[in-house]
C-alpha positions in Angstrom: 0.0 0.0 0.0 1.1 3.6 -0.8 2.8 5.6 2.0 3.9 8.6 -0.1 2.0 11.8 0.1 2.1 15.2 -1.7 2.5 18.3 0.5 1.7 21.6 -1.1 2.0 25.3 -0.1 5.4 24.8 1.7 7.3 28.0 2.5 10.0 28.8 -0.1 12.5 29.4 2.7 12.2 26.2 4.7 15.6 24.9 5.6 16.8 21.7 4.1 15.8 18.7 6.5 13.4 21.0 8.3 10.3 19.1 7.1 11.1 15.7 8.8 10.2 16.9 12.4 6.9 18.3 11.2 5.9 15.0 9.9 7.6 12.7 12.3 5.1 13.6 15.0 2.7 11.3 13.1 5.2 8.4 12.7 8.4 7.2 10.9 9.4 9.3 8.1 11.3 7.3 5.5 11.9 9.9 2.9 11.4 13.6 2.1 11.8 14.9 -1.5 11.6 18.7 -1.7 11.2 19.9 -5.4 13.8 22.5 -6.2 13.7 25.0 -9.1 16.6 24.0 -11.5 17.4 27.6 -12.4 17.3 29.3 -8.9 18.1 26.3 -6.6 15.2 27.4 -4.4 12.4 25.1 -3.1 9.3 25.1 -5.5 6.8 25.1 -2.6 5.9 21.4 -2.6 7.3 18.1 -1.4 6.7 14.3 -1.4 6.9 12.8 2.0 7.0 8.9 2.6 5.8 7.7 5.9 6.4 4.2 7.5 2.9 3.0 7.2 -0.3 3.8 5.4 -1.9 4.6 8.8 0.9 7.1 9.7 0.4 8.7 6.2 -3.3 9.1 6.8 -2.7 10.5 10.3 -0.2 13.1 8.9 -2.7 14.1 6.1 -5.5 14.6 8.6 -3.4 16.3 11.2 -1.4 18.7 8.9 -3.9 19.8 6.2 -4.5 23.6 6.7 -1.9 23.9 9.5 0.6 26.8 9.7 4.2 26.0 8.7 6.7 28.7 8.3 4.0 31.3 7.9 2.1 29.5 5.3 -1.0 27.1 5.6 -0.2 23.7 4.3 -2.6 22.8 1.6 -3.5 20.0 -0.8 -1.9 17.3 1.3 -2.9 14.0 -0.2 -1.8 10.6 -1.1 0.7 10.7 -4.0 -0.2 8.6 -7.0 2.2 7.0 -9.4 2.7 8.8 -12.6 1.0 7.3 -15.5 3.3 5.9 -18.2 3.1 7.8 -21.4 4.1 6.1 -24.6 6.4 7.6 -27.2 5.2 8.9 -30.6 3.3 11.9 -31.3 4.4 15.3 -30.2 4.1 17.3 -27.0 4.7 15.3 -24.1 3.5 15.5 -20.4 4.2 18.4 -18.2 4.6 15.9 -15.4 8.1 14.5 -14.8 9.6 12.0 -12.4 8.1 8.9 -10.9 5.3 10.5 -8.8 2.8 13.1 -10.0 0.0 14.9 -8.2 -3.0 14.9 -10.5 -3.6 18.5 -11.6 -6.0 19.3 -14.5 -4.5 20.3 -17.6 -0.9 19.0 -16.8 -1.4 15.7 -18.6 -1.4 13.8 -15.4 -3.8 11.0 -14.7 
């Protein structure tokens, strides 16, 4: 079962590693990936956090959605879904990259 969640509306100034204590109050945190802007090297305002068990993930989602962190209200915390596999051929491509994707209308995620 999935234990990875999407966390949105993170502060852009949060220190590296500063997210783990926030989530560890709900259980074991096994991984934190903070998306970084390639051009500026600054955080993009969202992360993927992996918890030890599905129950811990659910507790973190319920406990943190809408809570203040670094002057911003955390938003859109939800279970991350695997990115759909897109075939080659045809133009364009998906705006989603990487292994995990949060479903967003218009971004080619499903």
